[in-house]
N, C-alpha and C positions, 0 to 999 in steps of 0.2 A: 419829526417827519420833514420832508423836503419836497417841494413841488417845482416842476418846470413847465412853463407855458410856451408852447410853440404856436406861432401864428402862421397860417398858410393862406395862399390864394389858390383856390381850386376851381378850375373852369367848371361851369354847371354840367356840361356833358361828360365830365370826368369824375363827378362826385361819387357815383356808385363804385367805380373802379378804385378810387382813392380810399373809400371806406373799407373795401375788401382788403386792400393792401395794408392799410393802417391796422385793421383787426389782426391780420396775420403777423405783422411786425410786433405789435403790442403783446400778443400771446407768446411769441418766440422770446422776446426780451424778458417778459415776466418769468418765464420758465427756465431761462438759461443764464441770466445775468444777476449776480449777487446784489441784493438790495433793491431790485426793481419790484414795485408793488402794483403795477398796472397803470391804466390811463383811461381817460374818458374824452369824448369829442363833443364840441359845441359848434353849431353853425349860426351865424348872425341872421336874425330875422329880417333885418333891414338891408344887409348886403350878403346875399346867399353865397357868394364866392369866398367870403371871409370865414375861415374855419380855425378854431382853436383846439389843440389837443393838449390836455393837461395830464402830465405824468406824475406819479407819486413814487418817491424814493425813500428808503430808510434814512439815508444821510446824503449830504452834499458830496462827500468823498466817493460814495458808491456811484453817484451819477457822473462825477468827473472821470472816474475810471472807465465808465462806458462811453462818455462823450469824447474823450481823447482828442482826436484831430477835428472835431466839430462836424464830421461827416461819417457817422457810424455806418458800417456796412448794412446793418439790419434796417436802417432807415433809407437806404439808397433808392429803392423802388418808389418810395413816397415822393422823393425829390425829382424823380423822372416824370411824375404825373402832375405835381403841383409845385408852386414856388414857395419856398420857406421864406417868410418875411422877417421874422424875428424869433429869438429864443431869450426868455427871461426867467431867472431862477428866483425862488422865494422860499424862505424858511416858514414852515407852517407854525403859526402861533396857537391856533385853536380851531378845531373842526367840530361843529355841532350838527352836522348832517346825520341823517339816519339811514 
């Protein structure tokens, strides 16, 4: 498996809107893009404007096909609401969550 962590700066007053758009984008990607396995969202307890979205992919190649020009159309609305700070890719070594 392969994970991608996106860091966002989401204005507090835009959080609900961002969450709705992220949910819609995630569902759309999961159902229409080969290798996409979903995502989850975390918000910092110490810095509420800091949000991480962590996507799970079958392979790096699947993600790279989706990622293309670094601005996939399916993520455009998210970028209109919040600032994407970083994107970092990780190979999943082991997952012991339930």
